[in-house]
Residue, then its C-alpha position, 0 to 999 in steps of 0.5 A: m780114316e781107314g783110307v788114309k791108314q791104307y794109303i800110308k801103308e801102301s806108300y811105305d811098302e812101295m818106297v821100301h820094297k818096290v823102289s830101286w834106290p841108286t847106290w852111293p857111288n852111283l849117286q856120287n857120280s850123278a852129282v859130279v855129272v850135274l855139277f860139271a854140266t852146271f859149270v859148263f852151262a854157266v860158262v856158256i851163258y857168261i860168254m853169251d852175255l859178254m858177247f851180247g854186252q859188247s855188241m850192244d856197246v858197239i851198236y849204242t856207240k854207232i847210233f848215239n855218237 
């Protein structure tokens, strides 16, 4: 049981005193970058899906008609 207490104490000490946490403006900027990148990736995947769907339509109409 003493080992568990020591582990918790050391974990708390590391989280409070040794970890460098981002500032609020840094965190906001990072969130904006992540949201923008997610939007760009979603648009790219959507365009790829449209192109793939149209190409499959062309292939299927030529094969089955």
